[in-house]
C-alpha positions in Angstrom: 0.0 0.0 0.0 1.1 3.5 -0.7 1.0 6.5 1.6 -1.8 7.9 -0.6 -4.0 4.7 -0.2 -3.7 4.7 3.7 -4.1 8.4 3.9 -0.9 8.7 5.9 2.1 10.7 4.8 5.6 9.6 5.8 5.6 12.4 8.4 2.4 11.1 10.0 3.7 7.5 9.9 6.9 8.6 11.8 4.8 10.6 14.4 2.6 7.6 15.0 5.6 5.3 15.3 7.2 7.6 17.8 4.0 7.9 19.9 3.6 4.2 20.0 7.2 3.8 21.2 6.7 6.4 23.9 3.5 4.7 25.1 5.3 1.3 25.2 8.2 2.8 27.2 5.8 4.4 29.7 4.0 1.1 30.2 7.3 -0.7 30.7 8.3 1.7 33.5 4.9 1.7 35.3 4.1 -1.1 37.7 1.2 -3.3 36.5 -2.1 -2.4 38.2 -4.1 -5.3 36.8 -6.6 -3.1 34.9 -8.1 0.4 34.8 -9.0 0.4 38.5 -6.3 -0.5 41.1 -7.3 -3.2 43.6 -8.0 -2.1 47.1 -5.0 -2.3 49.3 -4.4 -5.5 51.2 -5.2 -5.4 54.9 -2.0 -4.6 56.8 -3.2 -6.5 59.9 -3.3 -9.7 57.9 -7.0 -10.2 58.8 -9.0 -12.6 56.6 -11.4 -11.1 54.0 -14.4 -12.9 55.5 -13.7 -11.4 58.9 -13.3 -7.9 57.4 -16.7 -8.3 55.6 -18.3 -9.3 58.9 -16.7 -6.3 60.6 -17.9 -4.0 57.9 -21.5 -5.3 58.3 -21.3 -4.9 62.1 -20.0 -1.4 61.7 -22.7 -0.4 59.3 -25.4 -1.9 61.6 -24.0 -0.1 64.7 -23.7 3.2 62.8 -27.4 3.0 61.8 -28.3 2.3 65.4 -26.3 5.2 66.8 -27.7 7.5 64.1 -31.3 6.6 65.1 -30.4 7.2 68.8 -28.7 10.6 68.1 -31.7 11.7 66.0 -34.2 10.5 68.7 -32.4 12.2 71.5 -32.1 15.5 69.6 -35.8 15.4 68.6 -36.8 14.7 72.3 -34.6 17.7 73.4 -36.3 19.9 70.8 -39.7 18.8 72.0 -38.8 19.6 75.6 -37.6 23.0 74.5 -40.9 23.7 72.8 -42.8 22.6 75.9 -41.2 25.2 78.1 -42.5 28.7 78.3 -40.1 31.5 77.9 -38.6 32.6 81.2 -39.8 29.4 82.9 -36.5 28.7 84.7 -36.3 29.0 88.5 -33.1 29.1 90.4 -33.7 28.8 94.0 -32.7 26.6 96.9 -35.5 24.1 96.3 -35.2 23.6 92.5 -31.4 23.4 92.3 -30.0 24.1 88.8 -33.3 24.6 87.1 -36.6 22.9 86.3 -37.0 19.2 85.3 -37.5 20.0 81.6 -34.2 21.9 81.4 -32.3 19.0 83.1 -34.0 16.4 80.8 -33.2 18.5 77.7 -29.5 18.8 78.7 -29.4 15.0 79.3 -30.9 14.3 75.9 -28.5 16.7 74.2 -25.5 15.1 75.9 -26.7 11.6 74.9 -27.2 12.8 71.3 -23.6 14.2 71.3 -22.3 10.9 72.6 -24.1 9.0 69.9 -22.7 11.4 67.3 -19.2 10.8 68.6 -19.6 7.1 68.2 -20.8 7.6 64.6 -17.5 9.5 64.0 -15.5 6.6 65.4 -17.4 4.1 63.3 -16.9 6.3 60.2 -13.2 6.3 60.9 -13.2 2.5 61.2 -15.0 2.2 57.9 -12.5 4.4 56.3 -9.7 2.2 57.7 -11.4 -0.8 56.1 -11.3 1.0 52.8 -7.7 2.0 52.9 -6.4 -1.4 54.3 -5.3 -0.1 57.8 -8.2 -1.6 59.8 -7.0 -3.6 62.8 -3.7 -1.7 63.2 -3.2 0.0 66.5 -2.8 3.8 66.0 -0.3 4.0 68.9 2.0 1.0 68.4 1.4 0.1 64.8 0.9 -3.5 65.9 -2.2 -5.6 64.9 -5.2 -5.3 67.3 -6.3 -8.8 68.4 -9.4 -10.2 66.6 -11.3 -10.7 69.9 -11.0 -7.0 70.7 -12.2 -6.1 67.2 -15.1 -8.5 67.6 -16.1 -6.8 70.9 -15.4 -3.2 69.7 -15.3 -3.1 65.9 -14.2 0.5 65.9 -11.3 0.0 68.3 -8.3 2.2 67.4 -5.7 0.8 69.7 -4.7 -2.3 71.6 -6.0 -2.7 75.2 -2.6 -2.0 76.8 -2.6 1.5 75.1 -6.2 2.2 76.0 -5.7 1.9 79.8 -6.3 5.1 81.6 -9.5 6.4 80.0 -12.5 5.7 77.9 -11.9 8.4 75.4 -9.1 10.3 73.6 -11.0 13.6 73.8 
């Protein structure tokens, strides 16, 4: 075939050949990824895939439960606020720090905040599942025992590093 028959001039053929060589050279220097999408990273704690799937399901279920709790406590606090009349707070020796509605509302708001904090912890654990670092202690870098992860799927550290408090905040 002639250059006229293929529609390519000698200059176009040379440019195509150079581009093909450049693409082949790039592919040779890049590590193989196994397709267009790269595979998710392997779990650094060496946990079996089946266990990780069970943990993900447990975390998603716990998250939904805490979300319902947070919303319910917040709604209850809002309802208590609506029940109160403006200026309906007494501070005297008999009533202590305020009326019962105010105390209940504060309790509901505190419980809602605690549930929201647990949701953040669960979201963090789910993100670790996605990036392959689930089950690795944030303090020591060692694997967290499976039994601890079964008991507290959002655990961030080994028991020996958790001693001394229930929260990092």
